N, C-alpha and C positions, 0 to 999 in steps of 0.2 A: 576475850582471851582464847576461847575455844576456836573461834574463827581464824585467829592468827596461826594456831597450831595446824589447823586443817590446810591453810594456805601453804605453810611451810612443807607439810607432808606432800601436798600436791606438786609443789615446785620441785622437790627432790625426786619425786616419781618421774616427772618430765625430764629431769636431768639424766636419770638412769636410762630412761627410754632413749633419750638422745645419744647417750654414750654407747648404747647397744646397737642402735639403728645406723648411726653415722658410718661406722666401719663397713657395714653391709652395703650402704649406698656407695661408698668410695670403692669398695671391692667390685660392686656391680658396674660402676662407671669405668673401672679399669679392665673390665672384661671377665671378671671371675664369676663363677656360678657355683652354688652349693650342690654337691652330689649327695643325694639321700643314701644311695647304696654304699658309698665310701665314707660318708659322714664328714667330709672336708670340702673346702673351697677349691675349685679347679679352674685354671685359666682356660677360658673358652676359645673356640676357633670360629671360623666363618667360611662362607661359600660365596664366591663371586661368579656371576654368569653373564655372558654376552651372547644373546640368542638372535636367530633369524627364524621367525619374525620377531618384532620388538615386543608386541603385547603378548604376555604369557601368564600362565598359572603354574605355580611351583608346588610340588608335593614332596614331603619327606616322610618316608615310611607310611605312605598312603594317606597322610594328613596334609591338607592344604595349609601353606604357611604364607605369611606376608612376604612379598618380594623385596621388602626393605628399602634401603636407600638407592635411588636411581641416579646414575651419573649421566647427565644429559649431554656431556661432551662426546662420549662413545656409546651411550645407551646401554650401559651395563648395570646389573643389579648386584647389590651387596647385602647379604643376610648374615648378621652377626649373632653373637651370644649363643653359639651352638656348642654343646658339650662334646668333648673329644669322643670319637667312636665311629662305628661303621653304620652307614645309613643307605637306604635306597632312595636316590634322588630321581624325580620324574618331572619333566617339563611338558606342558600341554598348551595348545592354542586351538580355538575352534576352526575346523576346516583343515587341520594339519595332523599328521601322524605323530604320536607321542615319542619323546626321547627319554631314555632312562639310563642310569649309570649307578653302579655301586660306588659310594663315596666314603673315603676315610678322612674324617676331620681330625686335625691335630691341634694341640694346645698352642695358642698364640700364632697360628698360621692360617692364612686364607687359602682354601682349596679352590683353584680357579679353573673355569671352563670358558675360554675366550672365544670359542668357535663352535657353538652349538647350532646345528642346522636341522630344522624340522621340515621334512618334505610334506608337500600338500597331499591331501587325500586324492585329489584329481587335478590334473593340469589341463588348461585349455589349449587345444592344438590349433595352430594356424596353418592353413593349407595354401600353398602357392600355386600359380597357374602353370604347373608342369605335369605332363601326362605320362611320359615314358622315361623317367629319370634313370640314368645308368651310373652316374657319379656326380659329385659336386665339390666345389672348392671355394671357400670363403676368401674374400679379398683381405689384405692386411689391415685396412681400416674398419673392417666389419660392416661395411655398408652395402656391398654387392656380393653376389654369388655367381660363379661360372658353373652352369649346369650342363652336363653332357646328356643329351636326349636322343634316343634312337629315332631315326626318321627314314622310312623307306629302305633304300639300299645303302644308307650312310648314317652319319650322325650330325646333329646340330649342336653347336656350343652356344648356349643362350646366356645372356648377362641379365641377371635379375636384380632389381632394386628392392632391397629388403624392406625399407620403410614404406615405400609406395605399393609393394606387393605386385609389381608388374614387370614384364619383360621389356628391357630397354633396347637390346640388340640381339640379333640372331645370325650366327655364322655357320652356313651349311658346308659339309664336307662329304660329297657323294663318293660312294664306293670305298669309304674308309671306316674303320672301327677304332674305338678308343683302345689304347694300349692295355694288354692283359697283364703287363708287368706291375705287380702290386707296389713296387717302389717308385713307379713313374707317376707323377702328379702334374696337374696344370699348375704352372708357376706364374703367379702374379708378379709384375714388376713392383718395386718399392712404392711407386706413386700410383699404382693401379691402372696405368694407362695401357699397358701391354701384357700379353700372356704368351707363355710357351705351352703348346698343346701337343702331347705325344699321341700319335696315331699309328695304325697298322694298315697295310694294304698288301694283299697277296703274300702274307707272312713276313714282310719287311717293315721295319720301323721307320717312321718319318716324323719330323718335328715341324710344326707350323707356328708362325708368329701371328697373333691377332693384335691389331692396332685399333683400340676402341675409338680414339679420337677421329681417325680417318675412315673408320668402319671397313678396314681392309684386312686381308689375311694373305699370307704367302708361305711357301715352303722354305724353311731355314736351310735344309740340306742343299737345295738348289742354289740358294743365295750365296752360301759360303763354299759351295762345290765340295761338300764333305758328306759321305754316306754313313760311315761307321762312327757315329757319335753317341754319347750317352751322358747321363747325369748333368743335365743343363740347369744352370742357376743364373739369375739376374745379378749383376753387380749392384752394390748399394751406393756407389758413388756416381753412377751414370745411368740414367733410365734407359739408354739404348745399347748398353754393353752387357754381354753375358759370358759365362764360362762353360766349358764342356770338356769331356775326356774323349780322346780318340787314340786307340792303340797305346794305352797306358801313359799317355802324355796329357797334361793339363794345358788348355788354351784359353785365351781371352780374345774376344772379337768385338769390335765396334760395328754395329749393324749399319751405321751411316757410311762406313768404309770397310766393307766386308773383305776386301783384298788384304787389308792390314791385320793379320792374325798374329798374335803374340804367343809364343810358347813360354809358359810360366814354369813348368816343372816336368821332369821326365821320370819314367818308371814309378808311377804312383798307383795306389789301389783305391783311394777315396779322398775326398776333400770336403771342406765346409767353409762357410763364410761367417764371420762374427765381427760386428762393428766395422771398423776400417781395415780389417785384416782378413787374410785367407790362410787356411791351414790344410796340410796334406800329409798323407801317410806314405812313406817310402817303401816300395817293394824290396829295394836292395838291402836295407839294413833294419827295417822295423822301427825307424825313428820318425817322430812327428816334427814337421817343420812349419814355420810361419813366414808369411810375407805380407807386405803392404798390398792392399786390394788392387793397386795399379798393376800388380804382377811383375813389376820391375825391381831391380836392386837385389842385394844379397838376401838369401834365406836365413832365418834365425832358427837355430836348433832349439826346439821346445823341450823334448824329453832327452835326458842323458842316458837313461836305460832303454834297452830294447823292449818294445811292446811285442810280446810273443803271440801275436794274432796271426792266424792263417790268412794270407792275402789272396785276393781274387776280385773279380768284377762285382761281387755282391758285398764286399766289405763296406761298412758304413763308418763315417767319422761324424760325430755330433759334438759341436763345440759350444760351450757357454761363454768362456773367455780363455785366455792363454793358460790359466791356472786350473781349469776344469774341462777335461776333454774325455769323451767316451769313444771307444772303438768296439763295434760289433763285427767280429771276424767272419770270414767266409763260412765257417762251420758253426756260426751263431753263438760263440762265446763272447761274454761281455767283459771288457777291460776298462778300468777307470784310471786316468792319470789325474791326480789331485795334488796340487801344490797348496796344501792346507795351512791352517794356523798353527798346527802342531808339528806336522812333518810333511814331506813330499814322498809320494809313493805311486807305483803302478800296481793295481790290484785287480785280480780276476774275481768278478762278483757273481757270475752265474753262467749257465749254459742253456741252449735252446731258446735264447732271448729273441723276441720278435720286435721289440721296440723299447724306447726309453724317452723320458721327458724330464728335463730339469725344471724345478719350480722357478717362477719368474725372478725370485730373489737369489737364485743360485745356491741355496742352502740344502736342497733336497734333490735326490734323483730317484724318480720312479722308474722301475723296469719290470717287464712282464714276459712270461712265456705263454704257452697255449692255455694254461690252467691256473696260473698263480701271478699275483702282483706283490712286489716287494718295494721297500723304500730304503735308500741308503742316505745317511746324513753326511753331506759333504762339508758342512760347517756346523758349529754348535747351535742348537736351538734352545733358547732360554725360557720361552713361554711354556707354562705348564701344559702337559707333562714335558719337562725338559729332556733333551737328548744330547749325547756327546758326539763330537766329530768322529766319524768312522763307525757309528752304530748302524746296524741293519735291523729292520723289523719286517716281518711278513704280514701283509695286509689281508689278503683274501685268497681262498683256494676254491675252485669250482670244477665240477666234472664237465660242465659245458665250456665251450671255447670262449676265451676272454679276448677282448679287443677294444679299440677306440678309447684308450686310456688318456684322460686329461686331468690337469689340476684345477680344482675350484680356486677362485681368486683368493681365498684365505690360506691356501697352501696346507690346510689341515684336512682336506677332503679330496677324494679322487672320484671322478665320474668315469664309468666304463660300461661296456656291454658284456652280458653273459647270456648266451642263447638269444632269445628274442626280447630281452629286457635291457633298458637303460637303467643303471643303478648308481647309487652314490654311497660311499663308505667313508667313515671318519678314520683318521690315523690314531686317535686317542685310544690306547690299549689298556687304560685303567679299567679293568673288568671287560666285559664283552663289548665289541665294537658295534655301533649302530649302523646297519645296512638297510637301505630302503630302495624300492622300485620307484622310478620317476615316470617312465612311460614304456609301453610295449609296442612292438611293431610286427607286421606279418611279412615284410619284405625279406627275400633271401639275402640280399646284400645289406649287411648291417653297418652301413656307413653312418657314423655319428660324429658331429663336430660341435664342441662347446666353445662359445665366444665369451671370454670372461669380461670383456669391456662392457657388454650389455646383459650378461647373465642369460644368454639364449643358447638353447640346444637345438641344432638342426639335424634332421635325420630323414631317411627315405622310408616310406611305408607304402603298402599296397592296399588299394580299395577298388573293388569291382575289377580285379585283374589289371589295374592301371597302377604303375609305380610312380608315386608322386613325392613331392618335397614338402616337409612339414617342419614346424618349430614349436617349442614351448619356452616360456620365460620363467626363470627361477626367481625373478624379482618379486618381492612381497607385494601382493595385490592390495590396493587401497580401495575400500568400499566407498 
């Protein structure tokens, strides 16, 4: 009889324990956690990370935590069951500089960091067989580099194979110097077969065409019998056709038939090519027009309002597409024409602007002057931290001169130079931004070029009074 009573008591004790514990388990499974300070259950939050490199250690308030569930589709980490509040989040990996951010975790919400980039403590520099580099220009496919090298009384343009790390071709130009105009570049043709090379001789500018296939070069000015030409660009629809400006007129010429020169537009200050169309800025009325890349047919008026930019030979037109166009005026003021999802407007964004870059997806515009970099959101950005169309954020400010600004392939970091350092900075302004040095150089000419296809950074540096060409790779090294 006593045993039966004990069994009943034990049974009901288990029932009571079950009734007490079950709600706790259910609450826990639903994401609730008990707050000792407040004496109540609170719906927890979580943190999601997608880092580079992939293998990381995570610390919250200086305590290492489990990286939680790993999503092998995009290699992100999800850490749940975190009480709402403010934390210091730190991400580390051996051989890399740490990343940290003040994090605000909210009830029932995942605080996401989709583009964490950890810079390596030291990058391996690759040196290429170049001894007197004066300038360099990477081909559109990222496989070759045209290097301008000082040589005796002239210059050599050398074609470097990046993968093989060897010179394929060398084109000498005696008694010539590379153009001192910072806006003049070697222009690769779309299929990499030909190059436009801007040179100077006795104070006069002259353009040469290099044909890699036939290993020949010739003066373009002589071929088309034109001396006063500028702003040369290859056409995207024909590997042997190019555009140029002469006396405020835009021309198109087929180099197979140099006598057949087409006048595309008159009284223009600048032009650009995008896809199968060309665009130009009219000096007469401050309107931007578009045409088919053939240069024929009627022009389409793109802007209905006047772009109040000061026109001149140095005016620049940068086109992402017909809905997103930038004008840098003669006096370095920046104007954006944006036919956006919310409205259409022409907006002045800044002054003293030295350059701009649209992100590859066309949603962001980076622009900079001598000491500052800013980003304007041309379209809404929904990934955390989300930004609205028309929002502008200031990225960095340095006392040293800023240049060579490029987007990292995630569109959430910018690579740039400040003084003798190549740096990377994140756009994420939830607390302080992470800024890291990638590599330093001693060369006076801080030419740097990031190739997002292969995550390589090319730059000039000086060693033993010789200006050479180098690169580093941002790709995660596999031991």
